[in-house]
mmJSON file of the N, C-alpha and C atoms, coordinates in Angstrom:
{"data_MODEL":{"atom_site":{
"group_PDB":["ATOM","ATOM","ATOM","ATOM","ATOM","ATOM","ATOM","ATOM","ATOM","ATOM","ATOM","ATOM","ATOM","ATOM","ATOM","ATOM","ATOM","ATOM","ATOM","ATOM","ATOM","ATOM","ATOM","ATOM","ATOM","ATOM","ATOM","ATOM","ATOM","ATOM","ATOM","ATOM","ATOM","ATOM","ATOM","ATOM","ATOM","ATOM","ATOM","ATOM","ATOM","ATOM","ATOM","ATOM","ATOM","ATOM","ATOM","ATOM","ATOM","ATOM","ATOM","ATOM","ATOM","ATOM","ATOM","ATOM","ATOM","ATOM","ATOM","ATOM","ATOM","ATOM","ATOM","ATOM","ATOM","ATOM","ATOM","ATOM","ATOM","ATOM","ATOM","ATOM","ATOM","ATOM","ATOM","ATOM","ATOM","ATOM","ATOM","ATOM","ATOM","ATOM","ATOM","ATOM","ATOM","ATOM","ATOM","ATOM","ATOM","ATOM","ATOM","ATOM","ATOM","ATOM","ATOM","ATOM","ATOM","ATOM","ATOM","ATOM","ATOM","ATOM","ATOM","ATOM","ATOM","ATOM","ATOM","ATOM","ATOM","ATOM","ATOM","ATOM","ATOM","ATOM","ATOM","ATOM","ATOM","ATOM","ATOM","ATOM","ATOM","ATOM","ATOM","ATOM","ATOM","ATOM","ATOM","ATOM","ATOM","ATOM","ATOM","ATOM","ATOM","ATOM","ATOM","ATOM","ATOM","ATOM","ATOM","ATOM","ATOM","ATOM","ATOM","ATOM","ATOM","ATOM","ATOM","ATOM","ATOM","ATOM","ATOM","ATOM","ATOM","ATOM","ATOM","ATOM","ATOM","ATOM","ATOM","ATOM","ATOM","ATOM","ATOM","ATOM","ATOM","ATOM","ATOM","ATOM","ATOM","ATOM","ATOM","ATOM","ATOM","ATOM","ATOM","ATOM","ATOM","ATOM","ATOM","ATOM","ATOM","ATOM","ATOM","ATOM","ATOM","ATOM"],
"id":[1,2,3,4,5,6,7,8,9,10,11,12,13,14,15,16,17,18,19,20,21,22,23,24,25,26,27,28,29,30,31,32,33,34,35,36,37,38,39,40,41,42,43,44,45,46,47,48,49,50,51,52,53,54,55,56,57,58,59,60,61,62,63,64,65,66,67,68,69,70,71,72,73,74,75,76,77,78,79,80,81,82,83,84,85,86,87,88,89,90,91,92,93,94,95,96,97,98,99,100,101,102,103,104,105,106,107,108,109,110,111,112,113,114,115,116,117,118,119,120,121,122,123,124,125,126,127,128,129,130,131,132,133,134,135,136,137,138,139,140,141,142,143,144,145,146,147,148,149,150,151,152,153,154,155,156,157,158,159,160,161,162,163,164,165,166,167,168,169,170,171,172,173,174,175,176,177,178,179,180,181,182,183,184,185,186],
"type_symbol":["N","C","C","N","C","C","N","C","C","N","C","C","N","C","C","N","C","C","N","C","C","N","C","C","N","C","C","N","C","C","N","C","C","N","C","C","N","C","C","N","C","C","N","C","C","N","C","C","N","C","C","N","C","C","N","C","C","N","C","C","N","C","C","N","C","C","N","C","C","N","C","C","N","C","C","N","C","C","N","C","C","N","C","C","N","C","C","N","C","C","N","C","C","N","C","C","N","C","C","N","C","C","N","C","C","N","C","C","N","C","C","N","C","C","N","C","C","N","C","C","N","C","C","N","C","C","N","C","C","N","C","C","N","C","C","N","C","C","N","C","C","N","C","C","N","C","C","N","C","C","N","C","C","N","C","C","N","C","C","N","C","C","N","C","C","N","C","C","N","C","C","N","C","C","N","C","C","N","C","C","N","C","C","N","C","C"],
"label_atom_id":["N","CA","C","N","CA","C","N","CA","C","N","CA","C","N","CA","C","N","CA","C","N","CA","C","N","CA","C","N","CA","C","N","CA","C","N","CA","C","N","CA","C","N","CA","C","N","CA","C","N","CA","C","N","CA","C","N","CA","C","N","CA","C","N","CA","C","N","CA","C","N","CA","C","N","CA","C","N","CA","C","N","CA","C","N","CA","C","N","CA","C","N","CA","C","N","CA","C","N","CA","C","N","CA","C","N","CA","C","N","CA","C","N","CA","C","N","CA","C","N","CA","C","N","CA","C","N","CA","C","N","CA","C","N","CA","C","N","CA","C","N","CA","C","N","CA","C","N","CA","C","N","CA","C","N","CA","C","N","CA","C","N","CA","C","N","CA","C","N","CA","C","N","CA","C","N","CA","C","N","CA","C","N","CA","C","N","CA","C","N","CA","C","N","CA","C","N","CA","C","N","CA","C","N","CA","C","N","CA","C","N","CA","C","N","CA","C"],
"label_alt_id":[null,null,null,null,null,null,null,null,null,null,null,null,null,null,null,null,null,null,null,null,null,null,null,null,null,null,null,null,null,null,null,null,null,null,null,null,null,null,null,null,null,null,null,null,null,null,null,null,null,null,null,null,null,null,null,null,null,null,null,null,null,null,null,null,null,null,null,null,null,null,null,null,null,null,null,null,null,null,null,null,null,null,null,null,null,null,null,null,null,null,null,null,null,null,null,null,null,null,null,null,null,null,null,null,null,null,null,null,null,null,null,null,null,null,null,null,null,null,null,null,null,null,null,null,null,null,null,null,null,null,null,null,null,null,null,null,null,null,null,null,null,null,null,null,null,null,null,null,null,null,null,null,null,null,null,null,null,null,null,null,null,null,null,null,null,null,null,null,null,null,null,null,null,null,null,null,null,null,null,null,null,null,null,null,null,null],
"label_comp_id":["UNK","UNK","UNK","UNK","UNK","UNK","UNK","UNK","UNK","UNK","UNK","UNK","UNK","UNK","UNK","UNK","UNK","UNK","UNK","UNK","UNK","UNK","UNK","UNK","UNK","UNK","UNK","UNK","UNK","UNK","UNK","UNK","UNK","UNK","UNK","UNK","UNK","UNK","UNK","UNK","UNK","UNK","UNK","UNK","UNK","UNK","UNK","UNK","UNK","UNK","UNK","UNK","UNK","UNK","UNK","UNK","UNK","UNK","UNK","UNK","UNK","UNK","UNK","UNK","UNK","UNK","UNK","UNK","UNK","UNK","UNK","UNK","UNK","UNK","UNK","UNK","UNK","UNK","UNK","UNK","UNK","UNK","UNK","UNK","UNK","UNK","UNK","UNK","UNK","UNK","UNK","UNK","UNK","UNK","UNK","UNK","UNK","UNK","UNK","UNK","UNK","UNK","UNK","UNK","UNK","UNK","UNK","UNK","UNK","UNK","UNK","UNK","UNK","UNK","UNK","UNK","UNK","UNK","UNK","UNK","UNK","UNK","UNK","UNK","UNK","UNK","UNK","UNK","UNK","UNK","UNK","UNK","UNK","UNK","UNK","UNK","UNK","UNK","UNK","UNK","UNK","UNK","UNK","UNK","UNK","UNK","UNK","UNK","UNK","UNK","UNK","UNK","UNK","UNK","UNK","UNK","UNK","UNK","UNK","UNK","UNK","UNK","UNK","UNK","UNK","UNK","UNK","UNK","UNK","UNK","UNK","UNK","UNK","UNK","UNK","UNK","UNK","UNK","UNK","UNK","UNK","UNK","UNK","UNK","UNK","UNK"],
"label_asym_id":["A","A","A","A","A","A","A","A","A","A","A","A","A","A","A","A","A","A","A","A","A","A","A","A","A","A","A","A","A","A","A","A","A","A","A","A","A","A","A","A","A","A","A","A","A","A","A","A","A","A","A","A","A","A","A","A","A","A","A","A","A","A","A","A","A","A","A","A","A","A","A","A","A","A","A","A","A","A","A","A","A","A","A","A","A","A","A","A","A","A","A","A","A","A","A","A","A","A","A","A","A","A","A","A","A","A","A","A","A","A","A","A","A","A","A","A","A","A","A","A","A","A","A","A","A","A","A","A","A","A","A","A","A","A","A","A","A","A","A","A","A","A","A","A","A","A","A","A","A","A","A","A","A","A","A","A","A","A","A","A","A","A","A","A","A","A","A","A","A","A","A","A","A","A","A","A","A","A","A","A","A","A","A","A","A","A"],
"label_entity_id":["1","1","1","1","1","1","1","1","1","1","1","1","1","1","1","1","1","1","1","1","1","1","1","1","1","1","1","1","1","1","1","1","1","1","1","1","1","1","1","1","1","1","1","1","1","1","1","1","1","1","1","1","1","1","1","1","1","1","1","1","1","1","1","1","1","1","1","1","1","1","1","1","1","1","1","1","1","1","1","1","1","1","1","1","1","1","1","1","1","1","1","1","1","1","1","1","1","1","1","1","1","1","1","1","1","1","1","1","1","1","1","1","1","1","1","1","1","1","1","1","1","1","1","1","1","1","1","1","1","1","1","1","1","1","1","1","1","1","1","1","1","1","1","1","1","1","1","1","1","1","1","1","1","1","1","1","1","1","1","1","1","1","1","1","1","1","1","1","1","1","1","1","1","1","1","1","1","1","1","1","1","1","1","1","1","1"],
"label_seq_id":[1,1,1,2,2,2,3,3,3,4,4,4,5,5,5,6,6,6,7,7,7,8,8,8,9,9,9,10,10,10,11,11,11,12,12,12,13,13,13,14,14,14,15,15,15,16,16,16,17,17,17,18,18,18,19,19,19,20,20,20,21,21,21,22,22,22,23,23,23,24,24,24,25,25,25,26,26,26,27,27,27,28,28,28,29,29,29,30,30,30,31,31,31,32,32,32,33,33,33,34,34,34,35,35,35,36,36,36,37,37,37,38,38,38,39,39,39,40,40,40,41,41,41,42,42,42,43,43,43,44,44,44,45,45,45,46,46,46,47,47,47,48,48,48,49,49,49,50,50,50,51,51,51,52,52,52,53,53,53,54,54,54,55,55,55,56,56,56,57,57,57,58,58,58,59,59,59,60,60,60,61,61,61,62,62,62],
"pdbx_PDB_ins_code":[null,null,null,null,null,null,null,null,null,null,null,null,null,null,null,null,null,null,null,null,null,null,null,null,null,null,null,null,null,null,null,null,null,null,null,null,null,null,null,null,null,null,null,null,null,null,null,null,null,null,null,null,null,null,null,null,null,null,null,null,null,null,null,null,null,null,null,null,null,null,null,null,null,null,null,null,null,null,null,null,null,null,null,null,null,null,null,null,null,null,null,null,null,null,null,null,null,null,null,null,null,null,null,null,null,null,null,null,null,null,null,null,null,null,null,null,null,null,null,null,null,null,null,null,null,null,null,null,null,null,null,null,null,null,null,null,null,null,null,null,null,null,null,null,null,null,null,null,null,null,null,null,null,null,null,null,null,null,null,null,null,null,null,null,null,null,null,null,null,null,null,null,null,null,null,null,null,null,null,null,null,null,null,null,null,null],
"Cartn_x":[-16.171,-17.016,-18.253,-19.406,-20.647,-21.8,-22.956,-24.116,-23.808,-24.052,-23.821,-22.378,-21.463,-20.041,-19.51,-18.911,-18.347,-19.427,-19.085,-19.968,-20.549,-21.843,-22.493,-22.425,-22.547,-22.479,-21.112,-20.048,-18.698,-18.562,-19.038,-18.966,-19.663,-20.874,-21.637,-20.975,-20.441,-19.772,-18.511,-17.767,-16.539,-16.814,-17.989,-18.31,-19.325,-19.712,-20.758,-20.366,-19.093,-18.651,-18.309,-18.328,-17.984,-19.165,-18.89,-19.994,-20.621,-21.865,-22.568,-21.904,-21.345,-20.645,-21.578,-22.849,-23.77,-23.834,-23.895,-23.948,-22.7,-21.588,-20.328,-20.059,-20.451,-20.119,-21.344,-22.548,-23.758,-24.38,-23.807,-24.385,-23.85,-24.496,-24.06,-23.337,-22.036,-21.29,-21.856,-21.835,-22.322,-21.242,-20.075,-18.99,-17.691,-16.782,-15.449,-14.44,-13.438,-12.34,-11.065,-10.327,-9.052,-7.929,-7.055,-5.893,-4.66,-3.807,-2.571,-1.426,-0.622,0.497,1.682,2.838,4.042,4.319,3.461,3.524,4.26,5.323,6.057,6.327,5.735,5.865,4.475,4.336,3.033,2.466,3.309,2.824,2.24,2.83,2.302,0.904,0.707,-0.607,-1.632,-1.222,-2.12,-2.552,-1.627,-1.945,-2.875,-2.629,-3.498,-4.909,-5.019,-6.325,-7.058,-6.375,-7.002,-7.414,-6.601,-6.948,-8.21,-8.286,-9.464,-10.711,-10.607,-11.748,-12.202,-11.26,-11.597,-12.309,-11.842,-12.488,-13.911,-14.096,-15.433,-16.363,-15.869,-16.705,-17.061,-16.168,-16.416,-17.448,-17.418,-18.299,-19.573,-19.694,-20.869,-22.109,-23.186,-24.427,-25.545,-25.649,-26.71,-27.95],
"Cartn_y":[2.608,1.999,2.878,2.318,3.061,2.287,2.931,2.221,1.52,0.234,-0.536,-0.955,-0.436,-0.763,-1.087,-2.218,-2.561,-2.879,-2.744,-3.086,-1.813,-1.566,-0.347,-0.252,-1.37,-1.349,-0.874,-1.3,-0.864,0.628,1.107,2.53,3.365,2.972,3.723,3.663,2.522,2.385,3.247,3.306,4.099,5.587,6.029,7.456,7.833,6.893,7.134,8.212,8.307,9.27,10.641,10.763,12.032,12.995,14.301,15.263,15.23,15.659,15.7,16.748,16.347,17.301,18.123,17.733,18.394,19.909,20.449,21.913,22.617,21.902,22.507,22.346,21.196,20.929,20.868,20.953,21.039,19.707,18.573,17.269,16.268,15.127,14.074,13.01,12.828,11.828,10.431,9.66,8.285,7.283,7.756,6.866,7.359,6.446,6.789,6.543,7.375,7.194,7.102,6.042,5.88,6.157,7.074,7.39,7.121,6.253,5.944,6.469,7.319,7.905,8.053,7.938,8.175,9.675,10.418,11.88,12.383,13.114,13.666,15.166,15.756,17.202,17.791,19.064,19.736,19.578,19.66,19.534,18.135,17.107,15.743,15.644,16.236,16.211,16.991,18.105,18.923,18.16,17.518,16.76,15.593,14.883,13.773,14.28,15.429,16.013,16.406,17.062,17.475,16.264,15.228,14.006,13.369,13.278,12.702,13.518,14.843,15.708,15.556,15.445,15.279,13.963,12.902,11.593,11.666,12.264,12.348,13.213,14.308,15.159,14.472,13.64,12.925,11.824,11.174,10.026,10.387,11.603,12.015,12.018,11.439,11.329,12.049,13.348,14.138,14.154],
"Cartn_z":[-13.934,-12.946,-12.77,-12.795,-12.623,-13.232,-13.42,-13.952,-15.268,-15.311,-16.528,-16.731,-15.93,-16.037,-14.657,-14.501,-13.204,-12.183,-10.929,-9.829,-9.227,-9.424,-8.941,-7.426,-6.719,-5.255,-4.77,-5.439,-5.07,-5.33,-6.481,-6.813,-5.737,-5.365,-4.368,-3.002,-2.619,-1.318,-1.244,-2.34,-2.346,-2.219,-2.625,-2.606,-1.54,-0.692,0.309,1.321,1.668,2.68,2.094,0.789,0.143,0.188,0.241,0.152,-1.242,-1.33,-2.616,-3.52,-4.665,-5.522,-6.419,-6.533,-7.466,-7.296,-6.085,-5.959,-6.501,-6.543,-6.969,-8.464,-9.026,-10.43,-11.333,-10.752,-11.563,-11.965,-11.538,-11.835,-10.817,-10.716,-9.808,-10.628,-10.418,-11.192,-11.002,-12.067,-12.017,-12.379,-12.801,-13.189,-12.578,-12.365,-11.877,-12.99,-13.048,-13.987,-13.17,-13.358,-12.668,-13.653,-13.286,-14.106,-13.261,-13.749,-13.045,-13.903,-13.299,-14.036,-13.093,-13.632,-12.85,-12.889,-12.207,-12.236,-10.999,-11.226,-10.093,-10.253,-11.273,-11.469,-11.663,-11.421,-11.547,-12.957,-13.977,-15.346,-15.592,-14.973,-15.12,-14.531,-13.372,-12.72,-13.544,-14.092,-14.915,-16.16,-16.823,-18.032,-17.71,-16.609,-16.217,-15.921,-15.276,-14.978,-16.252,-17.176,-18.435,-19.274,-19.277,-20.01,-19.427,-18.115,-17.472,-17.779,-17.684,-17.972,-19.428,-20.334,-21.753,-21.988,-21.381,-21.538,-20.991,-19.838,-19.241,-20.101,-20.635,-21.493,-22.798,-23.298,-24.547,-24.364,-23.215,-22.987,-22.233,-21.786,-21.004,-21.884,-21.389,-22.165,-21.439,-21.599,-20.964,-21.812],
"occupancy":[1.0,1.0,1.0,1.0,1.0,1.0,1.0,1.0,1.0,1.0,1.0,1.0,1.0,1.0,1.0,1.0,1.0,1.0,1.0,1.0,1.0,1.0,1.0,1.0,1.0,1.0,1.0,1.0,1.0,1.0,1.0,1.0,1.0,1.0,1.0,1.0,1.0,1.0,1.0,1.0,1.0,1.0,1.0,1.0,1.0,1.0,1.0,1.0,1.0,1.0,1.0,1.0,1.0,1.0,1.0,1.0,1.0,1.0,1.0,1.0,1.0,1.0,1.0,1.0,1.0,1.0,1.0,1.0,1.0,1.0,1.0,1.0,1.0,1.0,1.0,1.0,1.0,1.0,1.0,1.0,1.0,1.0,1.0,1.0,1.0,1.0,1.0,1.0,1.0,1.0,1.0,1.0,1.0,1.0,1.0,1.0,1.0,1.0,1.0,1.0,1.0,1.0,1.0,1.0,1.0,1.0,1.0,1.0,1.0,1.0,1.0,1.0,1.0,1.0,1.0,1.0,1.0,1.0,1.0,1.0,1.0,1.0,1.0,1.0,1.0,1.0,1.0,1.0,1.0,1.0,1.0,1.0,1.0,1.0,1.0,1.0,1.0,1.0,1.0,1.0,1.0,1.0,1.0,1.0,1.0,1.0,1.0,1.0,1.0,1.0,1.0,1.0,1.0,1.0,1.0,1.0,1.0,1.0,1.0,1.0,1.0,1.0,1.0,1.0,1.0,1.0,1.0,1.0,1.0,1.0,1.0,1.0,1.0,1.0,1.0,1.0,1.0,1.0,1.0,1.0,1.0,1.0,1.0,1.0,1.0,1.0],
"B_iso_or_equiv":[0.0,0.0,0.0,0.0,0.0,0.0,0.0,0.0,0.0,0.0,0.0,0.0,0.0,0.0,0.0,0.0,0.0,0.0,0.0,0.0,0.0,0.0,0.0,0.0,0.0,0.0,0.0,0.0,0.0,0.0,0.0,0.0,0.0,0.0,0.0,0.0,0.0,0.0,0.0,0.0,0.0,0.0,0.0,0.0,0.0,0.0,0.0,0.0,0.0,0.0,0.0,0.0,0.0,0.0,0.0,0.0,0.0,0.0,0.0,0.0,0.0,0.0,0.0,0.0,0.0,0.0,0.0,0.0,0.0,0.0,0.0,0.0,0.0,0.0,0.0,0.0,0.0,0.0,0.0,0.0,0.0,0.0,0.0,0.0,0.0,0.0,0.0,0.0,0.0,0.0,0.0,0.0,0.0,0.0,0.0,0.0,0.0,0.0,0.0,0.0,0.0,0.0,0.0,0.0,0.0,0.0,0.0,0.0,0.0,0.0,0.0,0.0,0.0,0.0,0.0,0.0,0.0,0.0,0.0,0.0,0.0,0.0,0.0,0.0,0.0,0.0,0.0,0.0,0.0,0.0,0.0,0.0,0.0,0.0,0.0,0.0,0.0,0.0,0.0,0.0,0.0,0.0,0.0,0.0,0.0,0.0,0.0,0.0,0.0,0.0,0.0,0.0,0.0,0.0,0.0,0.0,0.0,0.0,0.0,0.0,0.0,0.0,0.0,0.0,0.0,0.0,0.0,0.0,0.0,0.0,0.0,0.0,0.0,0.0,0.0,0.0,0.0,0.0,0.0,0.0,0.0,0.0,0.0,0.0,0.0,0.0],
"pdbx_formal_charge":[null,null,null,null,null,null,null,null,null,null,null,null,null,null,null,null,null,null,null,null,null,null,null,null,null,null,null,null,null,null,null,null,null,null,null,null,null,null,null,null,null,null,null,null,null,null,null,null,null,null,null,null,null,null,null,null,null,null,null,null,null,null,null,null,null,null,null,null,null,null,null,null,null,null,null,null,null,null,null,null,null,null,null,null,null,null,null,null,null,null,null,null,null,null,null,null,null,null,null,null,null,null,null,null,null,null,null,null,null,null,null,null,null,null,null,null,null,null,null,null,null,null,null,null,null,null,null,null,null,null,null,null,null,null,null,null,null,null,null,null,null,null,null,null,null,null,null,null,null,null,null,null,null,null,null,null,null,null,null,null,null,null,null,null,null,null,null,null,null,null,null,null,null,null,null,null,null,null,null,null,null,null,null,null,null,null],
"auth_seq_id":[1,1,1,2,2,2,3,3,3,4,4,4,5,5,5,6,6,6,7,7,7,8,8,8,9,9,9,10,10,10,11,11,11,12,12,12,13,13,13,14,14,14,15,15,15,16,16,16,17,17,17,18,18,18,19,19,19,20,20,20,21,21,21,22,22,22,23,23,23,24,24,24,25,25,25,26,26,26,27,27,27,28,28,28,29,29,29,30,30,30,31,31,31,32,32,32,33,33,33,34,34,34,35,35,35,36,36,36,37,37,37,38,38,38,39,39,39,40,40,40,41,41,41,42,42,42,43,43,43,44,44,44,45,45,45,46,46,46,47,47,47,48,48,48,49,49,49,50,50,50,51,51,51,52,52,52,53,53,53,54,54,54,55,55,55,56,56,56,57,57,57,58,58,58,59,59,59,60,60,60,61,61,61,62,62,62],
"auth_comp_id":["UNK","UNK","UNK","UNK","UNK","UNK","UNK","UNK","UNK","UNK","UNK","UNK","UNK","UNK","UNK","UNK","UNK","UNK","UNK","UNK","UNK","UNK","UNK","UNK","UNK","UNK","UNK","UNK","UNK","UNK","UNK","UNK","UNK","UNK","UNK","UNK","UNK","UNK","UNK","UNK","UNK","UNK","UNK","UNK","UNK","UNK","UNK","UNK","UNK","UNK","UNK","UNK","UNK","UNK","UNK","UNK","UNK","UNK","UNK","UNK","UNK","UNK","UNK","UNK","UNK","UNK","UNK","UNK","UNK","UNK","UNK","UNK","UNK","UNK","UNK","UNK","UNK","UNK","UNK","UNK","UNK","UNK","UNK","UNK","UNK","UNK","UNK","UNK","UNK","UNK","UNK","UNK","UNK","UNK","UNK","UNK","UNK","UNK","UNK","UNK","UNK","UNK","UNK","UNK","UNK","UNK","UNK","UNK","UNK","UNK","UNK","UNK","UNK","UNK","UNK","UNK","UNK","UNK","UNK","UNK","UNK","UNK","UNK","UNK","UNK","UNK","UNK","UNK","UNK","UNK","UNK","UNK","UNK","UNK","UNK","UNK","UNK","UNK","UNK","UNK","UNK","UNK","UNK","UNK","UNK","UNK","UNK","UNK","UNK","UNK","UNK","UNK","UNK","UNK","UNK","UNK","UNK","UNK","UNK","UNK","UNK","UNK","UNK","UNK","UNK","UNK","UNK","UNK","UNK","UNK","UNK","UNK","UNK","UNK","UNK","UNK","UNK","UNK","UNK","UNK","UNK","UNK","UNK","UNK","UNK","UNK"],
"auth_asym_id":["A","A","A","A","A","A","A","A","A","A","A","A","A","A","A","A","A","A","A","A","A","A","A","A","A","A","A","A","A","A","A","A","A","A","A","A","A","A","A","A","A","A","A","A","A","A","A","A","A","A","A","A","A","A","A","A","A","A","A","A","A","A","A","A","A","A","A","A","A","A","A","A","A","A","A","A","A","A","A","A","A","A","A","A","A","A","A","A","A","A","A","A","A","A","A","A","A","A","A","A","A","A","A","A","A","A","A","A","A","A","A","A","A","A","A","A","A","A","A","A","A","A","A","A","A","A","A","A","A","A","A","A","A","A","A","A","A","A","A","A","A","A","A","A","A","A","A","A","A","A","A","A","A","A","A","A","A","A","A","A","A","A","A","A","A","A","A","A","A","A","A","A","A","A","A","A","A","A","A","A","A","A","A","A","A","A"],
"auth_atom_id":["N","CA","C","N","CA","C","N","CA","C","N","CA","C","N","CA","C","N","CA","C","N","CA","C","N","CA","C","N","CA","C","N","CA","C","N","CA","C","N","CA","C","N","CA","C","N","CA","C","N","CA","C","N","CA","C","N","CA","C","N","CA","C","N","CA","C","N","CA","C","N","CA","C","N","CA","C","N","CA","C","N","CA","C","N","CA","C","N","CA","C","N","CA","C","N","CA","C","N","CA","C","N","CA","C","N","CA","C","N","CA","C","N","CA","C","N","CA","C","N","CA","C","N","CA","C","N","CA","C","N","CA","C","N","CA","C","N","CA","C","N","CA","C","N","CA","C","N","CA","C","N","CA","C","N","CA","C","N","CA","C","N","CA","C","N","CA","C","N","CA","C","N","CA","C","N","CA","C","N","CA","C","N","CA","C","N","CA","C","N","CA","C","N","CA","C","N","CA","C","N","CA","C","N","CA","C","N","CA","C","N","CA","C","N","CA","C"],
"pdbx_PDB_model_num":[1,1,1,1,1,1,1,1,1,1,1,1,1,1,1,1,1,1,1,1,1,1,1,1,1,1,1,1,1,1,1,1,1,1,1,1,1,1,1,1,1,1,1,1,1,1,1,1,1,1,1,1,1,1,1,1,1,1,1,1,1,1,1,1,1,1,1,1,1,1,1,1,1,1,1,1,1,1,1,1,1,1,1,1,1,1,1,1,1,1,1,1,1,1,1,1,1,1,1,1,1,1,1,1,1,1,1,1,1,1,1,1,1,1,1,1,1,1,1,1,1,1,1,1,1,1,1,1,1,1,1,1,1,1,1,1,1,1,1,1,1,1,1,1,1,1,1,1,1,1,1,1,1,1,1,1,1,1,1,1,1,1,1,1,1,1,1,1,1,1,1,1,1,1,1,1,1,1,1,1,1,1,1,1,1,1]
}}}
């Protein structure tokens, strides 16, 4: 979800109350990635996080 994908108004509304992440991560995100997993252990959460980060780094167009 983000520019050119999904509904931009929904993306912006969902993140309107969040603090600006740019000072912390060095850029302003423009897309959302939803990962649904039946994760109930720390290793499951870690793997889901690494997978999401890898997908975002692969598709990021700076």
